LUMPA-567344 format. One record per residue (C-alpha): residue in one letter; x, y, z. Coordinates in steps of 0.1 Angstrom, whole numbers, plus 2048, in hexadecimal, padded with zeros to 3 digits. Layout:
<pts>
aXYZ/...
</pts>
This chain:
<pts>
m80768F79B/i81C69077B/q811677760/n82366A741/l81C67B720/p7FF66F709/g80B6546F2/f82A64B707/r82D62B71C/d83D62373E/f84F60273E/y84E5F3761/p8665D6767/e84D5BB75B/e8455CF73B/c86A5D7736/a8735B273A/l8585A9720/r8665C4708/h8895B670D/t87E592705/l86B59E6E6/f8895B26DA/e8A15956E0/t88B57E6CB/m88C5986AF/r8B259C6B3/n8B95776B3/c8A3571694/a8B458E681/q8D758068A/h8CC55D67E/f8C556D65C/g8E857D65C/f8DD5A1664/e8F45B8678/e8E65D0692/y8EB5F6690/d8DE6146A2/a8DC63A69C/p8D665A6B0/i8B265E6BD/l8B56836B3/e8BC68C68F/p8BD6AB679/l8996B466F/e8A56B564B/l8AC69064B/f88668964D/t8796A6638/e89169C61C/k88167961B/s85C682621/g8586A761A/d8516C5631/e82E6B8639/i83D69E650/v8476B8669/d8246B8678/q829693680/l84B697692/f8586A16B4/s86D6BD6A5/f87D6DC6B4/t89B6F46B2/d8B76E96C9/k8CD7006DD/g8E67026C1/g8CB70F6A9/r8C86EF696/a8A66E168A/v8A46BE698/a88B6A269D/l8866826B1/r888667697/p86665B68A/e87763D678/m89962E672/t89B62D64C/p8A9651647/s8C364B662/l8CC62A651/v8D063B62F/r8E665763F/m8FC63D651/v900625633/g90364161A/a92165062D/k93462F629/i92462060B/h9446195F9/s955607616/l9395F2624/p9385CD619/k91B5C5602/p8FF5BC605/i8F85CF625/k8E15BD63D/w8DA5D365B/f8BF5D3676/s8B65E9693/i89D5EA6B1/a89860E6BA/e87F6266CA/q86E63E6B2/f85665C6B6/r8396696A2/y8246866AD/e8016796A4/r7E16716B6/p7E66536CD/q7CE6376C4/k7CB6116C6/g7EB6026B9/r7FB6246B2/l80E6386CC/r8256576CB/s8426436D8/f84861F6CC/y8636066C5/q8695F96A2/f87D5DC694/n88D5E5673/a8A05CE65B/d8AE5D963A/i8C25CA61D/l8D55E4609/s8E95E25E9/e8D65C35DD/i8BD5C75C0/s8B35A25BD/i8915955C8/a8A457F5E1/a8A859E5F7/d8825A55F7/a87B580600/e89558161C/v88659E62F/i86359062C/a87056E638/l88157F655/g860590660/i84D56F65D/h86955D671/i86757668D/l841573690/t84254D68F/t85E54C6A8/l8475606BF/g82D5446BC/l8165536A1/t80C53C684/a7FD53E661/e7DB53E672/d7E355D685/f7F357466A/h7FA577645/v81058D62F/r7FF5A1613/l8175A75F6/s8135C25DC/d8295D55C4/r82C5FA5BE/k83E5F459C/l8215DE591/w8085F859B/a81C613587/l81C5FD568/f7F75F756B/l7EF61C570/e803623550/t7EB60C53D/q7CF62354A/g7E064153B/i7EC65055C/p80C664556/t82C65E56A/s82867F57C/l80767458B/l810650595/q81A6595B9/p7FC66F5C1/t7E56555B1/l7F56395C6/a7F264E5E5/i7CC6505DF/i7C962B5D7/d7DB6235F8/k7BC63160A/f7A261D5F7/d79B604614/r79362162B/e777630616/r7606275F9/p7726285D7/e7596425C9/q76465A5E4/f78665C5D3/l7796695B2/s77C68D5BC/p7A068A5C8/l7A96775A8/r799691592/s7AC6AC5A4/l7CC69C597/s7C26A0572/a7A36A955F/d7AF698540/i7AA67454D/s78A66154E/w78D658572/e76B645574/s77762A55D/v79A62B56C/l78C62758F/e777609584/n7975F8576/i7AB600595/e7915EF5AA/h7915D0595/f7B85D0593/r7BC5D25B9/s7A35B55BE/l7B759C5A9/k7CA5815BD/r7DC56D5A2/i7F957458B/d7E756756C/a7C857B573/l7DD59A577/w7EE594556/e7CE58E544/f7BD5AD551/s7DB5C554F/s7E45BB52B/s7C15C2520/q7C25E652C/r7CE5F850D/p7F35F5517/l80B61050D/a8286074F6/g8425F3509/s82D5EF528/v8215CC51F/s8445BD521/a84C5D0541/l82B5C5551/e8315A1547/q8545A2556/r8485B2576/l82D59757A/q84957D575/d85D58E591/m83E58D5A8/a83A5675A0/c85F5625A7/l85C5735C9/l83D55F5D3/s84E53F5C7/r86D5475DC/l85954D5FB/h84652C5F4/h8675195F3/m871529614/g85251A624/y83D539625/g824532609/d807530621/v80F552631/v815568613/t7F95735FB/l7F858A5DD/d7E35A85E6/l7E45C85D1/r7CF5DB5EA/i7F05E15FC/v8006005ED/r81161160B/g80E637607/l83264060D/a84064E5ED/y86363F5EF/y85861B5E9/t86260F5C7/g85A5EA5C4/f84B5CE5D8/v8395D95F8/f82A5C3613/e8175C5634/f8115AB64F/f7EE5A965D/e7DA594676/r7C457C663/q7A6583678/g79D5A4687/d7A35C967E/m7C55CF68D/r7DE5E767D/a7FA5D8668/i8125C467E/a82F5CB667/g8365D9644/g8515E362C/g85C5E2608/r8775EC5EF/y8836105EE/d89F6115D3/n8A06375CD/l8A26445F1/f8C86465F2/q8CA65B5D3/k8B06725E1/f8C86795FE/g8E567F5E6/y8F665D5EB/p8FF6445CF/d8E362F5C1/t8DD6135DA/p8C15F95D7/a8AF5F35F8/v8935DF608/g8875DF62C/l8705D2646/a8625E3666/i84F5D3683/g83F5EA69D/d83E5DE6C1/v81C5EC6CA/t8075D86B2/l81C5B96B5/q8185B86DB/m7F35BD6D7/l7F159F6C0/l8065896D6/e7F05926F4/k7D158B6DF/k7DE5686D5/a7E95616F9/l80E5606ED/r81D577707/p84256D707/q84E55B726/i86557173B/s885560745/s891562769/c8A4581771/v8B5572790/d8C9551791/i8D15507B6/i8C255F7D5/l8D755F7F5/c8C755F817/f8D8564839/d8CE56D85D/s8ED57B86E/p90A593868/a922576865/t90E56384A/e907585839/c92D589834/l92F566825/a91256D80E/i91D58E800/k9405807FA/d9315637E7/a91957A7D5/s93658E7C7/q94856F7BB/l9295607AC/r921580799/q94457F78A/r93D55B77F/g91F56776B/y901561783/a8E657A78B/v8E757B7B1/t8D258F7CA/y8CC5907F0/s8BA5A480A/i8CA5C780E/s8B25D082A/p8BC5CC84F/i8C15A7856/r89F59585A/p896571861/i89B559844/s87754F845/k86D57383D/q887575821/l879555811/k856564810/l8635807F9/i8715677DF/k85C5617C0/p86453E7B3/q85F54878E/e879563791/t89654F79F/t8A752D79B/w8BC5267BA/i8B95317DF/v8D852F7F6/l8D052F81B/y8EE537832/d8EC527855/g90D52D867/e928518855/k90E504842/v8F950D824/l8DA4FE814/i8D95027EE/r8B64FD7E0/r8AB4FC7BC/l8875067B7/e87E4F5796/p8854D9793/r8874D47B8/e8A84CA7C8/e8BC4D27E7/h8E14D07F1/r8F14D5813/l9154E1812/h92F4F4826/a92F519821/e95151880F/e9435007F5/v9295187E6/l9405257CB/n94A5027C1/f9254F97BD/f9205167A4/p93B514788/p940531771/i926534756/f93854C73F/k95A55A737/s95D57F739/p96658E717/e98A599713/w98C5BE70C/k9AB5C56F8/t9BB5E76F9/t9CF5F66DD/k9EE60A6E9/s9F462A6D7/
</pts>
């Protein structure tokens, strides 16, 4: 027997219906926040991803040379495609740009709990807006999605940090600009190992820095949870000329963002936590991750500001901030909290008949009811007794049953229970149209 590939999932109808319900919740929430949906090819030029993340990312991709000799890859994320699409029309798109997507992505890595090789991800980005309001909006959207799915402040929290604040602090430690990114990449791994194990990697960056004292200050800095404590400690660390005012301004920005989220009603969900660094080099400002409050699950969601990425791809300078929510960890959390979404009925009406004559009436009605907007099904096997047809009906998957008996019909609603006896020609009158078909307008050349 042939099995599916490691790290890939089959979606049987029940799982597919669950996925659809989850995605529709995300889609509705994003649209309520004024975001517009977009999509991009699942296959992109390999250069699109190496330009953003370097050649080392190739080992993490499903990449190959196509029949035209082009180096291509299955997308591991949507951000590069978003930059390519927006960059191509940056001067004509209305600003700010608020786009979202729900797309399948692929990463060639070892499958493990909460991390697969194929997964779906919700992405929401605000582009061409530098203000803190944009950062607050994408964080608020992520919170809104999780609370709409039934999660509460007791189930998850948002840990907020700031790459710019980290950079300013590291400057007070005498770390040169050229070493900020590799230093932050090491700091990002602190929670996985003991801090002293990072002395060797830090020393390899520069032999001219007293890393023992720097490491001690880094540990203290990342443990602070209040704006005033951050200011008091940072300003005491032999700041370089000009860094004091920049540091103070950035702490004011952080306070402003926290205040804005508080006024939006999310003060009990968002906390300042400088242990969040996010290792990706393109982040330039506030960064955040959503975690379960109890347990050791992977991050449910994450994101941050990436103001320099458009320039890296050769497009005009475009400020940007984004959020991503993966479906694998999110579904694990919903299952753990017994919040599996209710799957809505996929069938409105089931027609039952027991003779060629009543079958003709039923299939004629089925055609008309479908055009009126109803989901209608009936037995397509050789005609069998109605009693056997009724045994195949799952009450939770349908709303109405129509039983044809000669020129009479019995229309039965399952929940709440009700029955109606009518003539066969009255079936269509009983079910009025529930939607108007869209009018497709054609443009004559």
